[in-house]
N, C-alpha and C positions, 0 to 999 in steps of 0.2 A: 504494500500500500504506500502510495506516494505521500511524503511528509507535507503537511500544510506549509504554505509559503509564510504565513503570518502566525506568530505565536499569540498567546493571550495578552502578553505584555505589549506586543505590537498593536493589537486591537485597542487596548486601553489608550495607547499613544494617539491612535487615529481618532478615537472618540473625543479625546481632549481637544483636538483641533476642529472637531465638527466634520470630520471626513469619514464617510461610511466605508465599510470593508469592500463593498462593491465598487466604489469609486477608486479605491486603492488598487484593486485588481485590474480595473480598466486602464489605469495609468501604466501599470507594468505591461499590460498587453500592448500599449502604444509603443513602448520601447522595442518590443519584438516585431511589430507589424509596420511601424512608421506611419507616416501620413500620406494619403494619396496625392498624386500630382494634380495641380490645377490645369484646366484646359484654357490656356491663355491665348486669346485671339491676337492681340496686338497691344502695344503701349497706347494709352490715350494721348491725344494730341489736339492742338488747336486747328491745324490745317485739315481741310476736308471734313470739318465738323466731327472729328473723331473723339468726342467726349469731353473736351475742355472748352469752356466758353471764355471769351475775352470781351467783357462789356465795354462799350464806347464811353466817352466822357459823359455824354448826355444820359446814357443808360445808368451810369454810376450815380449821377445826381438824382435820378428818379428813385433808384433803390435806397439811397440815403434818406430821401424824404419819406419813403415808405417805412423805413425802420424808425425814424424819429416820430412818426405818427403812431406807430405800434407802441413805442415806449410811453406815449402819453395816455395810453388806454388802460393802464393798471395791470398789465400782464406781469407775471413773475419771471424774471430773467436772472440767471446765475452764471458767474464766471467760474469755471471749473479748472483748477490748476494742479496737475500732478506735481507734487513737491517732496516726494519721499526720498529722492536720490541723495546719497551722501556725496560730499565734494571731494572725497579722497582721490577719485580718478582724475580730477583736475590737476592734481599735484604729483602724479606718478613720476614725472621727470625730476622733480625736486627731491622726492624720496630716494630715487636712484642716486642722485648727487650726494645725499647724506651717507648712503651706503658705500659708494665707490670713491667719492671725492673727485670724480671726473667732471670737469666743467665742459659740458657739451654746448653746442650753439644755443640750444633752448635755455640752458642755465645762464649762459652769458647774457642772453637777451633779457632774461628776468632780472638779473642782478644789476645790469647797467641801466635799466629803466624802472627800478623799483619805486622811485619817487612819483612815477606817473600813475601808480595804482591808487584806488580809493583808500586802501589800507596802508599806503606807503608811508604816511606820517609816523605810524607806529614802528617803522623799521629804520627811522633816521638814526645815524650813528652806528648802525650795524652793517657788517659786510660778510660776504661769503656764506659759509655754513652757519655762522651765528645768526645772520638775518633769516635764512631759511628755517633753521631750527626754531627760532622765536615765532615765526609765522605759523608753522605747523603744530608746534607743541605748546608754547606759552599762550598764543592767541587761539589755539585749538582749531585752526582752519582745516587741519587734516581730519578732524572728527565731526565738524559741523555739517549740517545739510547745506546744499548749494544756495537755497533760498535765503539763508541768514548771513551770507558773506557780504561784505561791502563791495559793490560792483561799480558804482558811478559816483564821481565827484561833482559837487555843485559849488556855488560861490562860497558858502560858509557851512556846508554839511556834506554828507555822503549818504547814499541810499543802498539798501539791499534789494535783490530781485522781488522779495515779498512786498516791499514798499512800492516798487515800480508797478506791480500788479494792482495795488490799491489805486494808484493814479490812473492807470489804464481803465480800470473798471468804472471810475467816476466819469471818464471821458466818453465812453461808448455803451455802457451797460447799466446806467442808472435810470430806473423807471420812475415815472410820476405816480406817487401814491398819496392821495389827500393833498395837503398843502406843500409837501416836500418831495424830495427825490430819495430813493432807496437804492443802494448798490449792494448786491449780494455776491460774495466771493467765497468759494469753497476750496480749501486746500486739502489734498490728501498727503498725509505725512507719516513717517515711521513712528512707532510707539515711543522710542527713546527720545525723539526730538519734539514730541507734542508739547511738553511744558515750555520749551524754549520758544516755539512758534507762538504759543498763546501769550507769553510774556512780551515778546517783541511786538506783536500786533497791538496788544493792549497799550503799550507805551507810545506807539506811533499814531494810533487811530485819531486822537483828538486833533492833532496837527492837520491831517488830511481831510477830516470832516469839516473843519473850519475853512480850510483853503478852497475846497471844491463845493462846499454847500450841500453835501449829501450826508445821509445817515447810512452807515455801513452795517450790514448784517454779515458777520464773518462766522463761518462754520468749518469744522475740521472732521476728517475721518481717517481711519487707519485701514490698511489692507487687511482683509479678513484672514485669520489663520486657516479657515476652510478652503481658501484659494491657493494655499501652498501645495507644492507637488512633491512627490517622492523622487529622490535621486536613485539611480540604478547603477550597478556595475556594468561593464561592457557586455557581459553575457545576459543582461536583462533582469538579473536577480536584484533584490533590494540592497542598496548601499547602506552599510551600517557604520555608526561611529565606533570608536574603540571600546566603548562600554556596551556595545551590542544594540543600542537603540537605533531606530530608523533616522535617516537624515532627510530633512525636508528643506526645500528651497522656495523662495518667493516665486510665484507663477508668472512674474513679469507684468508689464503694463496691462495685459489682458485681464488680470484680476480686478482691475479698477472698474470694469463694467458693473460690478456689484455696487461700488461706491456711487457711480453715476446714476444707477437705478434708484438709489436712496434719496436723490434730490427731489424736492417738491417744487418744480418749476415748469414753465411752458417751454422755454428756450434756454439752452446752455451754450456758452462759448467755451471751447477747450483750447488751451495753449500751455506749452511747457514752461516750467518755472524760470529757465535760463534764457528764454528768448525775449529779452527786454532791452530797451534803449533809453538814453537820457531824454528829458522832455523836449529838447529842441529837435529831436529826430522822431518824435511820436506822431507827427502829422500824417505821414503815409500809413502808419499802422492803424490809427483811428479811422482814417478815411476808408481803408479797405475792409476793416472789421465791419463797419456799417454797411458797406456794399454787400458783403457776404450775408449779413443778417437780413438786409432788404430782399435779396434773392430768395432766402429761406422763407420769409413772410409771404412773398408772392406765390411761391410754390406751395406752401402750406394752404393758402387760401384757395388755390386752384384745386388741390387734392381734396380738401374738405368739401368743396362745392360738388365735385364729382361723386364723392362718397354719399352725399345726401340725395343723389339721383337714384331713381328706381330702375334705371335701364341697364345697370351693370350686371354682368354675369358674376357668379361666385368667384371664379378665378380672377377676374379683373378687380373685384372688390378686395380680395386677399392680397393682390399685388400692390394695391394702393394703400391699404390700411397698415402701414409700417412706419417706424420712425424715419425721419428725413434728416440727412446731413448735407451741408454745403461745405466742401473742402477747398480751401485755398491751396493752390499748387504753384511752385515757382520754377522758373527756367533752370535746367540742370547746369550747375556750375562746378560740378565735381565734388560737392559735399556728400558724405555718406548718408544713406537713408533710403527708405522705400519710395515707391513712385506709383502714379496712377496707371491702371491697366484695364483693358476690357477682357472679361472672362466669360466663357461659356459655361452655364450651369448644367446640372445633371438633367434638367428637363429640356435642355436645348436653348433656353432663353439666354440673353446677354445681360451682364451686369457690370457696373463700374466698381472696381475694387482698388484699394491701396495695398500694394504688396511689398514685402521685404525681399531682399536679395536671396535670403535663405528659402523662400517659397518658389523661386524661379530656377529651374534646372537648366533651361536654355539661356545661357548668359548673353547671347546675341540680342535677346529681347531687352536686357538691361542697357546694352550699348546703344540700342535704337531709341530708348526712352528720352524724351525731350524735357521732361519735368520730373520733379521729385516732391516728396511730402514734407512740408515744414511743420506739421502738426498745427494746423490753423483751421479749426472746425467750428461750425455753428450748427446746433442740433435742435430739432423739434421733438419733444419727448411726450407729447400728449396726442390722443386721437381726436377725431372730429367732435366727439361728445365731451371732451375735456378730461377724459380718463387717462391716467398715465399708462404708457406702455410698460409691460414687464420686459425689460431689455434683455435678460438672459434668454428669452425665447427667440431672439434674433441672432444668436451666436452660431457660427458654423464650427462645431467641435473638430472637424477634419482639417482645420487650417492652422493648427499649432505647428511647432517644429521641435526637433531634438538637437541640443547643442552639447559639445564636449567640454567638460570642465575638469577640475581636479581639486582634491582636498587632502591636506597632509601628505602630499606627494602621490596620492592614489588617483588614477583616472576614474572619472565618473560620467554618467550621462544625465543631463538635466532636461526636464520637460517644460517647455515654454508654452503657456496657454495662448490661444488665439489673441493676437495683440488688440489693444483697445480700439485703435483705428484701422486694424486689419480684420482678422476673422471675427472678432467680437462684434463688429458692425457689418458683417458680411451680408446679412439679409436686410439691411436698411436700404431705403431709396437714396441714391447718391447723385450729387451734382458737383462736378469739378469746375473751379473758376481760377483762371490765371491771376496771380497777384505778383507784384514786383518783388525782386530779391531784397529790396530795402526793408521789407517787413520781416525778414528772416535773419536774425543775428544771434545765433546760439553761442554759448560759452562752454566749450568742451575741455579746454585747457586754460590754465591761469593766464597764459600769454595772449589768449584771445581777447582779454580785457585791454590789451594795448592797441587793438584795432581802432581805427578812427570812429567806428560806430559806437564804441563804448567810452570814448574820451570826451572831455568837455569841449565845447564849441571853440574856445580860443586856442586849443592845442593844434 
């Protein structure tokens, strides 16, 4: 008789996280079977109307007016900011410098320009390893979440990405409610950083409420333990810690569909924590955020009107009655990340999907892709009757992927859930809109903060 894969202790571990035995068995099965390949028809493109729209100046103005009218009507809008990422990856080159002492070009660039960083004043009088060690250890920049680092310098202050999102929210996502404006922002954060986020936001909120004349409603959530996934050995058996317990790993951004599902709002903006710019560069961002939102409102109105019609077949009604997302996409400039594609579904229909390179076996398709995904989404989360969609119903479980990792020198396989803007939204109705690269300014390494997009105007 074959021994059971999971012991009673394993089952207790699973139950503690809210994971059923059946779910654990299905995860292990994925390691053995993998994920089916997608039937990718072509990259989406502007030319020949292949899935990406490029609104004219006049159209953009009409969409902005439509959005501004929507915000005056008392709808609930939330800005959803994934902010659980630790900043440690931003500093991997600096950590390597502390270990080896080798001054690479990256390290030399950092040290020779350290006064230009928003946190540079704290490093004055310190050079070389002393400066780096002070930043990473004494200032805890190696341990803090990216959202709480100083990113941008102003005349007499500096701001974190969390603060920049407060400003952004006031500029394009504050709705009229009663006699005032309300701006709702939701941050997804890791458990250990939640108190720091709460403290930081509480300290800064009065300043921005007064400056922008809005009342903020700030909320937080953590990635649910039930969305963690099992790690496996290369042979597909459960990977175990030295004490024999199962090893779980966060399921990636796809796990956040549960957090998004918990929002009580009509429309949600989604944007990563590190994609922010100083105020003098926000004009383009605010303009195109409103354009995307106006396109969403127009599409939502069109769909709701059709759904109230009695002339639809059941199939047509089912196809329309889904969450809607409008995705900003930018011209491909060589940045890593997924892109917009046209995919043939199992029933033969075509859909628009954002795909990661790990989902595309034919790499020539990636080479032909003209646009990529900057994570710039506006989402409609309620149906025509005002009832919220149950977003997990629209996830395609066949669109995750398996990655190779290691722990304590041992190779392991990690199961990544369908990504938040990939497979987790696979069954949504999707519109791709070209937005300028000026709206995409991520910070992946600390030296990215030296780019003009993140420096004060006078530099």
